[in-house]
OpenMM code with the backbone's topology and positions (N, CA, C; nanometers):
from openmm import Vec3, app, unit

residues = "MET LYS GLN ALA ILE SER ASN GLU ALA ALA LEU GLN ILE LEU GLN ALA ARG PHE GLY SER ASP ILE PHE ASP GLY SER GLU PRO TYR GLY MET LEU THR VAL TYR THR LYS ARG GLU ARG LEU ILE GLU LEU LEU GLU PHE VAL LYS GLU SER PRO GLU LEU GLN MET ASN PHE LEU THR ASP ILE THR ALA VAL HIS TYR PRO GLU ARG ALA GLY ALA GLU PHE ASP VAL VAL TYR HIS CYS HIS SER TRP PRO LEU ASN PHE ARG LEU ARG ILE LYS VAL SER VAL SER VAL ASP ASP PRO SER VAL PRO THR ALA VAL PRO VAL HIS LEU CYS ALA ASN TRP LEU GLU ARG GLU CYS TYR ASP PHE PHE GLY ILE ILE PHE VAL GLY HIS PRO ASN LEU VAL ARG ILE LEU ASN MET ASP GLU MET ASP TYR HIS PRO MET ARG LYS GLU TYR THR LEU GLU ASP PRO THR ARG ARG ASP LYS VAL ASP LEU GLN PHE GLY ARG".split()
positions = [
    Vec3(6.6776, -3.2258, -0.4303),
    Vec3(6.6267, -3.2815, -0.5464),
    Vec3(6.5720, -3.1415, -0.6126),
    Vec3(6.6241, -3.1152, -0.7463),
    Vec3(6.5501, -3.0086, -0.8228),
    Vec3(6.4129, -3.0550, -0.8789),
    Vec3(6.3401, -2.9601, -0.8868),
    Vec3(6.1994, -2.9861, -0.9164),
    Vec3(6.2170, -2.9753, -1.0765),
    Vec3(6.1259, -3.0695, -1.1650),
    Vec3(6.1365, -3.0895, -1.2920),
    Vec3(6.0501, -3.0202, -1.3691),
    Vec3(5.9768, -2.9307, -1.3023),
    Vec3(5.9050, -2.8115, -1.3783),
    Vec3(5.9132, -2.6836, -1.3100),
    Vec3(5.9221, -2.5853, -1.3916),
    Vec3(5.9346, -2.4527, -1.3354),
    Vec3(5.7953, -2.4174, -1.2903),
    Vec3(5.7933, -2.3054, -1.2036),
    Vec3(5.6638, -2.2170, -1.1569),
    Vec3(5.6139, -2.1453, -1.2607),
    Vec3(5.6923, -2.1101, -1.3641),
    Vec3(5.6443, -2.0432, -1.4706),
    Vec3(5.5733, -2.1377, -1.5848),
    Vec3(5.6328, -2.2633, -1.6083),
    Vec3(5.5744, -2.3420, -1.6902),
    Vec3(5.4529, -2.3886, -1.6274),
    Vec3(5.4222, -2.4276, -1.5310),
    Vec3(5.3328, -2.4665, -1.4482),
    Vec3(5.2221, -2.3726, -1.4471),
    Vec3(5.2442, -2.2399, -1.4226),
    Vec3(5.1352, -2.1298, -1.4567),
    Vec3(5.0909, -2.1243, -1.5890),
    Vec3(5.1860, -2.1298, -1.6798),
    Vec3(5.1299, -2.1284, -1.8123),
    Vec3(5.0339, -2.2361, -1.8847),
    Vec3(5.0627, -2.3493, -1.8192),
    Vec3(5.0024, -2.4632, -1.8376),
    Vec3(4.8408, -2.4506, -1.7759),
    Vec3(4.8452, -2.4028, -1.6612),
    Vec3(4.7094, -2.3674, -1.5595),
    Vec3(4.6378, -2.2816, -1.6567),
    Vec3(4.7038, -2.1503, -1.6903),
    Vec3(4.6408, -2.0493, -1.7575),
    Vec3(4.5842, -2.0828, -1.8947),
    Vec3(4.6807, -2.1725, -1.9608),
    Vec3(4.6229, -2.2223, -2.0965),
    Vec3(4.4977, -2.2912, -2.0746),
    Vec3(4.4635, -2.3803, -1.9996),
    Vec3(4.3533, -2.4706, -1.9745),
    Vec3(4.2295, -2.4034, -1.8947),
    Vec3(4.2667, -2.3071, -1.8142),
    Vec3(4.1479, -2.2325, -1.7155),
    Vec3(4.1386, -2.0845, -1.7499),
    Vec3(4.2398, -2.0276, -1.8354),
    Vec3(4.2205, -1.8766, -1.8698),
    Vec3(4.2100, -1.7930, -1.7520),
    Vec3(4.1070, -1.6970, -1.7564),
    Vec3(4.0938, -1.5994, -1.6492),
    Vec3(4.0559, -1.6512, -1.5220),
    Vec3(4.0301, -1.7802, -1.5062),
    Vec3(3.9698, -1.8429, -1.3912),
    Vec3(4.1060, -1.8816, -1.3142),
    Vec3(4.2282, -1.8453, -1.3435),
    Vec3(4.3375, -1.8608, -1.2760),
    Vec3(4.3852, -1.7496, -1.2540),
    Vec3(4.3944, -1.6763, -1.1580),
    Vec3(4.4558, -1.5259, -1.1133),
    Vec3(4.5343, -1.5287, -1.0025),
    Vec3(4.6102, -1.3989, -0.9872),
    Vec3(4.6923, -1.3703, -0.8828),
    Vec3(4.8061, -1.4867, -0.8602),
    Vec3(4.8585, -1.5133, -0.9598),
    Vec3(4.9708, -1.6206, -0.9539),
    Vec3(5.0901, -1.5378, -0.8965),
    Vec3(5.1454, -1.5938, -0.7890),
    Vec3(5.2538, -1.5368, -0.7213),
    Vec3(5.3560, -1.6724, -0.6633),
    Vec3(5.4592, -1.6191, -0.6017),
    Vec3(5.5657, -1.7411, -0.5659),
    Vec3(5.6040, -1.7049, -0.4167),
    Vec3(5.5065, -1.7009, -0.3182),
    Vec3(5.5621, -1.6673, -0.1978),
    Vec3(5.6548, -1.8149, -0.1340),
    Vec3(5.7693, -1.7680, -0.0878),
    Vec3(5.8649, -1.8683, -0.0359),
    Vec3(5.8784, -1.9785, -0.1470),
    Vec3(5.8827, -1.9428, -0.2833),
    Vec3(5.9461, -2.0107, -0.3939),
    Vec3(5.8039, -2.1115, -0.4452),
    Vec3(5.7080, -2.1231, -0.3764),
    Vec3(5.5975, -2.2190, -0.4070),
    Vec3(5.4830, -2.1340, -0.4752),
    Vec3(5.4707, -2.1856, -0.6024),
    Vec3(5.3524, -2.1439, -0.7069),
    Vec3(5.2247, -2.1203, -0.6289),
    Vec3(5.1525, -2.0093, -0.6142),
    Vec3(5.0253, -2.0029, -0.5558),
    Vec3(4.9374, -1.9270, -0.6450),
    Vec3(4.8125, -1.9825, -0.6740),
    Vec3(4.7263, -1.9275, -0.7656),
    Vec3(4.5950, -1.9196, -0.6850),
    Vec3(4.5220, -1.8148, -0.7279),
    Vec3(4.3614, -1.8267, -0.7088),
    Vec3(4.2537, -1.8853, -0.7929),
    Vec3(4.1606, -1.9296, -0.7718),
    Vec3(4.0613, -1.9821, -0.8611),
    Vec3(3.9263, -1.9543, -0.8067),
    Vec3(3.8337, -1.9517, -0.8834),
    Vec3(3.6795, -1.9331, -0.8549),
    Vec3(3.6213, -2.0736, -0.7889),
    Vec3(3.5585, -2.0717, -0.7028),
    Vec3(3.4905, -2.1868, -0.6294),
    Vec3(3.4266, -2.2758, -0.7334),
    Vec3(3.3674, -2.2171, -0.8272),
    Vec3(3.2920, -2.3067, -0.9185),
    Vec3(3.3920, -2.3917, -1.0098),
    Vec3(3.5354, -2.3674, -1.0100),
    Vec3(3.6143, -2.4291, -1.1123),
    Vec3(3.7087, -2.5099, -1.0053),
    Vec3(3.6848, -2.5138, -0.8804),
    Vec3(3.7964, -2.5609, -0.7842),
    Vec3(3.8247, -2.7117, -0.8224),
    Vec3(3.7050, -2.7840, -0.8099),
    Vec3(3.7099, -2.9424, -0.8490),
    Vec3(3.7893, -2.9789, -0.9823),
    Vec3(3.7202, -2.9102, -1.0807),
    Vec3(3.7943, -2.9130, -1.2079),
    Vec3(3.9384, -2.8791, -1.2096),
    Vec3(3.9896, -2.8096, -1.1264),
    Vec3(4.1416, -2.7595, -1.1255),
    Vec3(4.2069, -2.8542, -1.0348),
    Vec3(4.1454, -2.9223, -0.9519),
    Vec3(4.2039, -3.0201, -0.8726),
    Vec3(4.2067, -3.1484, -0.9580),
    Vec3(4.1177, -3.2028, -1.0373),
    Vec3(4.1280, -3.3093, -1.1136),
    Vec3(4.2336, -3.2905, -1.2112),
    Vec3(4.2299, -3.1722, -1.2796),
    Vec3(4.3324, -3.1355, -1.4045),
    Vec3(4.4724, -3.1467, -1.3391),
    Vec3(4.5106, -3.0846, -1.2264),
    Vec3(4.6470, -3.1003, -1.1837),
    Vec3(4.6840, -3.2429, -1.1454),
    Vec3(4.5847, -3.3229, -1.1020),
    Vec3(4.6275, -3.4716, -1.0645),
    Vec3(4.6479, -3.5455, -1.1775),
    Vec3(4.5496, -3.5346, -1.2728),
    Vec3(4.5443, -3.6268, -1.3993),
    Vec3(4.6371, -3.5874, -1.4987),
    Vec3(4.6865, -3.4555, -1.5076),
    Vec3(4.7616, -3.3872, -1.6261),
    Vec3(4.8953, -3.4479, -1.6275),
    Vec3(4.9494, -3.5163, -1.7271),
    Vec3(5.1057, -3.5795, -1.7324),
    Vec3(5.1864, -3.4671, -1.7206),
    Vec3(5.1785, -3.3278, -1.7487),
    Vec3(5.2539, -3.2211, -1.7209),
    Vec3(5.3031, -3.1835, -1.5723),
    Vec3(5.1928, -3.2196, -1.4820),
    Vec3(5.1890, -3.1783, -1.3484),
    Vec3(5.2061, -3.2699, -1.2438),
    Vec3(5.1258, -3.3873, -1.2788),
    Vec3(5.1171, -3.5045, -1.2006),
    Vec3(5.1154, -3.4709, -1.0285),
    Vec3(4.9933, -3.3879, -1.0004),
    Vec3(4.9891, -3.3617, -0.8747),
    Vec3(4.9153, -3.4459, -0.8007),
    Vec3(4.9842, -3.5636, -0.7638),
    Vec3(4.8968, -3.6777, -0.7068),
    Vec3(4.8819, -3.6982, -0.5651),
    Vec3(4.9373, -3.5969, -0.4980),
    Vec3(4.9304, -3.5844, -0.3516),
    Vec3(4.8741, -3.4695, -0.3015),
    Vec3(4.7401, -3.4827, -0.2095),
    Vec3(4.6810, -3.3591, -0.1508),
    Vec3(4.7646, -3.3548, -0.0212),
    Vec3(4.8384, -3.2623, 0.0238),
    Vec3(4.9069, -3.2430, 0.1278),
    Vec3(4.8350, -3.1829, 0.2618),
    Vec3(4.7639, -3.0987, 0.2145),
    Vec3(4.6916, -3.0239, 0.3303),
    Vec3(4.5603, -2.9184, 0.2641),
    Vec3(4.4590, -2.9189, 0.3484),
    Vec3(4.3602, -2.8224, 0.3039),
    Vec3(4.3407, -2.7383, 0.4366),
    Vec3(4.3510, -2.6110, 0.4403),
    Vec3(4.3125, -2.5192, 0.5520),
    Vec3(4.2630, -2.3953, 0.5114),
    Vec3(4.2163, -2.3059, 0.6073),
    Vec3(4.1805, -2.1745, 0.5687),
    Vec3(4.2488, -2.0713, 0.6234),
    Vec3(4.2331, -1.9254, 0.5807),
    Vec3(4.2728, -1.8338, 0.6615),
    Vec3(4.1651, -1.7187, 0.6674),
    Vec3(4.1632, -1.6708, 0.7841),
    Vec3(4.0619, -1.5908, 0.8195),
    Vec3(4.1064, -1.4374, 0.7978),
    Vec3(4.0345, -1.3518, 0.6938),
    Vec3(4.0809, -1.2175, 0.6948),
    Vec3(3.9421, -1.1122, 0.7023),
    Vec3(3.8995, -1.0996, 0.8367),
    Vec3(3.7985, -1.0380, 0.8634),
    Vec3(3.7888, -0.8805, 0.7997),
    Vec3(3.9086, -0.8212, 0.7825),
    Vec3(3.9055, -0.6888, 0.7193),
    Vec3(3.8629, -0.7057, 0.5763),
    Vec3(3.8536, -0.8154, 0.4858),
    Vec3(3.8206, -0.8238, 0.3527),
    Vec3(3.6589, -0.8380, 0.3281),
    Vec3(3.5998, -0.7489, 0.3227),
    Vec3(3.4455, -0.7506, 0.3115),
    Vec3(3.4329, -0.8193, 0.1926),
    Vec3(3.3300, -0.9394, 0.2112),
    Vec3(3.2907, -1.0079, 0.0914),
    Vec3(3.3956, -1.1534, 0.0446),
    Vec3(3.5062, -1.1285, 0.1103),
    Vec3(3.6043, -1.2501, 0.0832),
    Vec3(3.6933, -1.2813, 0.1856),
    Vec3(3.6194, -1.2936, 0.3214),
    Vec3(3.6915, -1.3114, 0.4477),
    Vec3(3.7495, -1.4282, 0.4696),
    Vec3(3.7288, -1.5470, 0.3830),
    Vec3(3.8199, -1.6716, 0.4084),
    Vec3(3.8904, -1.7000, 0.2795),
    Vec3(4.0085, -1.7446, 0.3009),
    Vec3(4.0817, -1.8116, 0.1735),
    Vec3(4.0817, -1.9418, 0.2304),
    Vec3(4.0365, -2.0463, 0.1240),
    Vec3(4.0489, -2.1682, 0.1380),
    Vec3(4.1685, -2.2211, 0.0700),
    Vec3(4.2540, -2.2920, 0.1386),
    Vec3(4.3913, -2.3054, 0.0688),
    Vec3(4.4068, -2.4813, 0.0787),
    Vec3(4.4650, -2.4999, -0.0500),
    Vec3(4.4983, -2.6487, -0.0835),
    Vec3(4.6322, -2.6547, -0.1261),
    Vec3(4.7102, -2.7376, -0.0559),
    Vec3(4.8300, -2.7888, -0.0804),
    Vec3(4.8568, -2.9100, -0.1783),
    Vec3(4.8960, -2.8966, -0.3062),
    Vec3(4.9099, -3.0054, -0.3748),
    Vec3(5.0729, -3.0503, -0.4157),
    Vec3(5.0996, -3.1551, -0.4232),
    Vec3(5.2357, -3.2134, -0.4629),
    Vec3(5.2477, -3.3060, -0.5704),
    Vec3(5.3669, -3.2906, -0.6449),
    Vec3(5.3688, -3.4019, -0.7429),
    Vec3(5.5174, -3.4620, -0.6818),
    Vec3(5.4854, -3.5877, -0.6434),
    Vec3(5.6010, -3.6588, -0.6002),
    Vec3(5.6951, -3.6807, -0.7148),
    Vec3(5.6618, -3.7153, -0.8546),
    Vec3(5.7392, -3.7712, -0.9520),
    Vec3(5.8173, -3.6510, -0.9954),
    Vec3(5.7625, -3.5063, -0.9918),
    Vec3(5.8321, -3.4012, -1.0446),
    Vec3(5.8871, -3.2981, -0.9322),
    Vec3(5.8604, -3.3410, -0.8001),
    Vec3(5.9020, -3.2616, -0.6980),
    Vec3(5.8657, -3.1163, -0.7188),
    Vec3(5.7217, -3.1164, -0.7186),
    Vec3(5.6684, -2.9742, -0.7497),
    Vec3(5.5673, -2.9626, -0.6641),
    Vec3(5.5188, -2.8434, -0.5999),
    Vec3(5.4222, -2.8036, -0.5172),
    Vec3(5.3582, -2.6995, -0.5544),
    Vec3(5.2327, -2.6819, -0.5303),
    Vec3(5.1293, -2.5915, -0.5846),
    Vec3(5.0350, -2.5681, -0.4816),
    Vec3(5.0237, -2.4240, -0.4470),
    Vec3(4.9127, -2.3764, -0.3511),
    Vec3(4.8000, -2.3349, -0.4303),
    Vec3(4.6737, -2.3996, -0.3993),
    Vec3(4.5645, -2.3323, -0.4677),
    Vec3(4.4742, -2.2562, -0.3539),
    Vec3(4.4181, -2.1323, -0.3859),
    Vec3(4.3330, -2.0561, -0.3046),
    Vec3(4.2022, -2.0347, -0.3626),
    Vec3(4.1046, -2.0174, -0.2801),
    Vec3(3.9718, -1.9913, -0.3117),
    Vec3(3.9189, -1.8674, -0.1835),
    Vec3(3.8767, -1.7773, -0.2691),
    Vec3(3.8155, -1.6926, -0.1682),
    Vec3(3.6763, -1.7160, -0.1299),
    Vec3(3.6255, -1.7043, -0.0133),
    Vec3(3.4796, -1.7110, 0.0220),
    Vec3(3.4442, -1.6082, 0.1216),
    Vec3(3.3267, -1.5964, 0.1259),
    Vec3(3.2571, -1.4749, 0.2260),
    Vec3(3.2208, -1.5480, 0.3603),
    Vec3(3.2120, -1.4660, 0.4371),
    Vec3(3.1594, -1.5187, 0.5843),
    Vec3(3.0094, -1.5680, 0.5536),
    Vec3(2.9413, -1.4817, 0.4713),
    Vec3(2.7884, -1.5270, 0.4612),
    Vec3(2.7717, -1.6376, 0.3747),
    Vec3(2.8695, -1.6715, 0.3158),
    Vec3(2.8525, -1.8082, 0.2379),
    Vec3(2.9801, -1.8758, 0.2400),
    Vec3(3.0271, -1.9398, 0.3419),
    Vec3(3.1580, -2.0031, 0.3524),
    Vec3(3.1810, -2.1364, 0.3147),
    Vec3(3.1263, -2.1533, 0.1818),
    Vec3(3.1171, -2.3050, 0.1216),
    Vec3(3.2091, -2.3033, 0.0028),
    Vec3(3.2626, -2.4326, -0.0212),
    Vec3(3.3173, -2.4829, -0.1235),
    Vec3(3.2890, -2.6302, -0.1551),
    Vec3(3.2932, -2.6748, -0.2895),
    Vec3(3.2774, -2.8136, -0.3086),
    Vec3(3.3533, -2.9227, -0.2317),
    Vec3(3.3072, -3.0407, -0.2040),
    Vec3(3.4230, -3.1176, -0.1475),
    Vec3(3.5188, -3.1786, -0.2437),
    Vec3(3.6255, -3.2158, -0.1848),
    Vec3(3.7482, -3.2488, -0.2984),
    Vec3(3.7540, -3.4119, -0.2592),
    Vec3(3.6546, -3.4582, -0.1790),
    Vec3(3.6649, -3.6008, -0.1421),
    Vec3(3.6798, -3.6906, -0.2832),
    Vec3(3.5683, -3.6807, -0.3691),
    Vec3(3.5923, -3.7508, -0.4948),
    Vec3(3.7235, -3.7504, -0.5611),
    Vec3(3.8009, -3.6551, -0.5335),
    Vec3(3.9281, -3.6335, -0.6220),
    Vec3(4.0363, -3.6992, -0.5279),
    Vec3(4.0450, -3.6546, -0.4081),
    Vec3(4.1337, -3.7064, -0.3260),
    Vec3(4.0772, -3.7621, -0.1974),
    Vec3(4.0891, -3.8982, -0.1761),
    Vec3(4.0064, -3.9307, -0.0395),
    Vec3(4.0564, -3.8850, 0.0810),
    Vec3(4.1931, -3.8624, 0.0755),
    Vec3(4.2540, -3.7829, 0.2177),
    Vec3(4.1852, -3.6629, 0.2643),
    Vec3(4.1172, -3.6023, 0.1625),
    Vec3(4.0285, -3.4649, 0.1763),
    Vec3(3.9240, -3.4632, 0.3155),
    Vec3(3.8862, -3.5957, 0.3261),
    Vec3(3.7956, -3.6225, 0.3979),
    Vec3(3.8145, -3.5658, 0.5351),
    Vec3(3.9281, -3.6232, 0.6084),
    Vec3(3.9611, -3.5338, 0.7356),
    Vec3(4.0301, -3.4160, 0.7225),
    Vec3(4.0920, -3.3567, 0.6248),
    Vec3(4.1268, -3.2615, 0.6191),
    Vec3(4.0121, -3.1522, 0.6029),
    Vec3(3.9067, -3.1928, 0.5263),
    Vec3(3.8033, -3.0932, 0.5414),
    Vec3(3.7053, -3.0727, 0.6634),
    Vec3(3.7010, -3.2008, 0.7301),
    Vec3(3.6465, -3.1876, 0.8541),
    Vec3(3.7146, -3.0971, 0.9471),
    Vec3(3.8443, -3.1160, 0.9729),
    Vec3(3.9541, -3.0208, 1.0779),
    Vec3(3.9121, -2.8537, 1.0088),
    Vec3(3.9098, -2.8440, 0.8804),
    Vec3(3.8830, -2.7023, 0.8231),
    Vec3(3.7380, -2.6588, 0.8767),
    Vec3(3.6463, -2.7568, 0.8479),
    Vec3(3.5148, -2.7348, 0.9027),
    Vec3(3.5154, -2.6783, 1.0552),
    Vec3(3.5805, -2.7727, 1.1223),
    Vec3(3.5693, -2.7612, 1.2790),
    Vec3(3.6323, -2.6233, 1.3441),
    Vec3(3.7444, -2.5963, 1.2798),
    Vec3(3.8077, -2.4985, 1.3174),
    Vec3(3.7809, -2.3484, 1.2668),
    Vec3(3.7175, -2.3651, 1.1355),
    Vec3(3.7095, -2.2077, 1.0459),
    Vec3(3.5425, -2.2040, 1.0302),
    Vec3(3.4703, -2.3295, 1.0191),
    Vec3(3.3332, -2.3263, 0.9749),
    Vec3(3.3214, -2.3364, 0.8368),
    Vec3(3.4221, -2.3482, 0.7447),
    Vec3(3.3939, -2.3829, 0.6078),
    Vec3(3.3088, -2.4943, 0.5812),
    Vec3(3.2144, -2.4887, 0.4936),
    Vec3(3.1321, -2.5752, 0.4553),
    Vec3(3.1715, -2.6483, 0.3420),
    Vec3(3.2189, -2.7759, 0.3295),
    Vec3(3.2271, -2.8509, 0.2098),
    Vec3(3.0922, -2.9143, 0.1561),
    Vec3(3.0570, -2.8587, 0.0592),
    Vec3(2.9375, -2.9023, -0.0176),
    Vec3(2.9496, -3.0442, -0.0692),
    Vec3(2.8780, -3.1275, -0.0115),
    Vec3(2.8835, -3.2754, -0.0830),
    Vec3(2.9635, -3.3668, 0.0119),
    Vec3(3.0233, -3.3159, 0.0989),
    Vec3(3.1102, -3.3993, 0.1923),
    Vec3(3.0305, -3.5364, 0.2606),
    Vec3(3.0842, -3.6507, 0.2594),
    Vec3(2.9894, -3.7462, 0.3114),
    Vec3(2.9872, -3.7587, 0.4663),
    Vec3(3.0425, -3.6712, 0.5526),
    Vec3(3.0283, -3.6780, 0.6884),
    Vec3(3.0925, -3.5571, 0.7585),
    Vec3(3.0207, -3.4441, 0.7152),
    Vec3(3.1076, -3.3254, 0.7824),
    Vec3(3.0421, -3.2711, 0.9061),
    Vec3(3.1249, -3.3478, 0.9916),
    Vec3(3.1015, -3.3083, 1.1556),
    Vec3(3.2517, -3.2895, 1.2103),
    Vec3(3.2402, -3.2225, 1.3119),
    Vec3(3.3679, -3.1902, 1.4063),
    Vec3(3.4462, -3.2987, 1.4253),
    Vec3(3.5926, -3.2845, 1.4305),
    Vec3(3.6870, -3.4012, 1.3984),
    Vec3(3.7727, -3.3801, 1.5347),
    Vec3(3.7901, -3.2829, 1.6079),
    Vec3(3.8684, -3.2493, 1.7110),
    Vec3(3.8074, -3.1772, 1.8162),
    Vec3(3.7235, -3.1002, 1.8150),
    Vec3(3.6373, -3.0288, 1.8928),
    Vec3(3.5193, -3.1017, 1.9373),
    Vec3(3.4608, -3.0462, 2.0546),
    Vec3(3.3310, -3.1126, 2.1105),
    Vec3(3.2088, -3.0784, 1.9959),
    Vec3(3.1276, -3.1551, 1.9885),
    Vec3(3.0181, -3.1298, 1.9246),
    Vec3(2.9158, -3.0361, 1.9792),
    Vec3(2.9212, -3.0074, 2.1141),
    Vec3(2.8466, -2.9019, 2.1806),
    Vec3(2.8992, -2.7351, 2.1228),
    Vec3(3.0141, -2.7452, 2.0850),
    Vec3(3.0786, -2.6192, 2.0652),
    Vec3(2.9839, -2.5507, 1.9472),
    Vec3(2.9646, -2.4135, 1.9736),
    Vec3(2.8650, -2.3239, 1.8830),
    Vec3(2.9518, -2.2175, 1.8206),
    Vec3(3.0948, -2.2485, 1.7976),
    Vec3(3.1795, -2.1481, 1.7359),
    Vec3(3.3014, -2.2078, 1.6883),
    Vec3(3.3493, -2.1579, 1.5978),
    Vec3(3.4642, -2.2092, 1.5296),
    Vec3(3.6046, -2.1257, 1.5707),
    Vec3(3.6949, -2.1770, 1.6682),
    Vec3(3.7914, -2.1294, 1.7206),
    Vec3(3.9134, -2.0383, 1.6491),
    Vec3(3.9432, -2.0930, 1.5221),
    Vec3(4.0302, -2.0284, 1.4600),
    Vec3(4.0042, -1.9114, 1.3992),
    Vec3(3.8620, -1.8590, 1.3905),
    Vec3(3.8320, -1.7302, 1.3360),
    Vec3(3.8895, -1.6286, 1.4265),
    Vec3(3.9071, -1.5289, 1.3495),
    Vec3(3.9807, -1.4072, 1.4369),
    Vec3(3.8845, -1.3133, 1.5106),
    Vec3(3.7562, -1.3783, 1.5163),
    Vec3(3.6465, -1.2907, 1.6041),
    Vec3(3.6742, -1.3173, 1.7337),
    Vec3(3.7570, -1.4117, 1.7831),
    Vec3(3.7554, -1.4217, 1.9291),
    Vec3(3.9008, -1.3913, 1.9911),
    Vec3(3.9064, -1.3479, 2.1104),
    Vec3(4.0286, -1.2871, 2.1578),
    Vec3(4.1188, -1.4202, 2.1914),
    Vec3(4.2459, -1.3884, 2.1860),
    Vec3(4.3461, -1.5019, 2.2158),
    Vec3(4.3704, -1.5206, 2.3516),
    Vec3(4.3477, -1.4076, 2.4472),
    Vec3(4.3841, -1.3998, 2.5718),
    Vec3(4.2569, -1.3884, 2.6520),
    Vec3(4.2352, -1.4181, 2.7944),
    Vec3(4.1388, -1.3763, 2.8943),
    Vec3(4.1256, -1.2202, 2.8802),
    Vec3(4.0194, -1.1612, 2.8451),
    Vec3(3.9977, -1.0099, 2.8467),
    Vec3(4.0237, -0.9683, 2.9961),
    Vec3(4.0339, -1.0347, 3.1108),
    Vec3(4.0255, -0.9648, 3.2181),
    Vec3(4.1668, -0.9546, 3.2587),
    Vec3(4.2722, -1.0001, 3.1857),
    Vec3(4.4096, -0.9919, 3.2407),
    Vec3(4.4390, -0.8696, 3.1769),
    Vec3(4.5515, -0.7968, 3.2501),
    Vec3(4.5839, -0.6541, 3.2009),
    Vec3(4.7266, -0.6825, 3.1606),
    Vec3(4.8046, -0.7969, 3.1721),
    Vec3(4.9297, -0.7988, 3.1503),
    Vec3(4.9629, -0.8426, 3.0256),
    Vec3(4.8678, -0.8933, 2.9410),
    Vec3(4.9036, -0.9118, 2.7905),
    Vec3(4.7682, -0.8652, 2.7400),
    Vec3(4.7865, -0.8181, 2.5902),
    Vec3(4.7083, -0.7521, 2.4952),
    Vec3(4.7113, -0.8489, 2.3659),
    Vec3(4.6085, -0.8343, 2.2785),
    Vec3(4.6067, -0.9146, 2.1589),
    Vec3(4.6952, -0.8498, 2.0664),
    Vec3(4.7383, -0.7280, 2.0782),
    Vec3(4.8440, -0.6694, 1.9909),
    Vec3(4.9659, -0.7296, 2.0040),
    Vec3(4.9989, -0.8015, 2.1052),
    Vec3(5.1276, -0.8696, 2.0825),
    Vec3(5.1194, -1.0114, 2.0375),
    Vec3(5.0046, -1.0511, 1.9855),
    Vec3(4.9892, -1.1741, 1.9103),
    Vec3(4.9458, -1.1501, 1.7840),
    Vec3(4.9856, -1.0450, 1.7336),
    Vec3(4.9458, -1.0032, 1.5902),
    Vec3(4.8031, -0.9711, 1.5761),
    Vec3(4.7281, -0.9281, 1.6663),
    Vec3(4.5862, -0.9115, 1.6356),
    Vec3(4.5476, -0.7326, 1.7235),
] * unit.nanometer
topology = app.Topology()
chain = topology.addChain("A")
for resn in residues:
    res = topology.addResidue(resn, chain)
    for name in ("N", "CA", "C"):
        topology.addAtom(name, app.Element.getBySymbol(name[0]), res)
């Protein structure tokens, strides 16, 4: 099924509404991807959901990516939105630092964000400010670390037959 709106048209709609708070627009694997500021995230999620031109009525996923080499912006919090009526997908990213890994909760906009944010907190340590119950969802409560951060080795350091470089680190 062909998408009813182009990436270029969607980007123009977003930039007309949010101006310079929408930046670094790109199209990896054909999906429109934009960055925004943490302070504008909820407004952007509400806009793409309610906008008759975009109709992004489904929040597919929330995750994070850890870039330890990017000082001051070590995490990207990533939101995948989908428009069922238009067959259109949008990826929204917000960069945050390891010193303040927080973004506002999207639960008031999309109820499904509840578990997605808990999982992102559990694995990456991203704090979703205002979340109704931000506790671990899959790992043990006693864990004092977040296992998807790249500060932990993938393999047992005593093994000599495998090195992290073989796994992209």
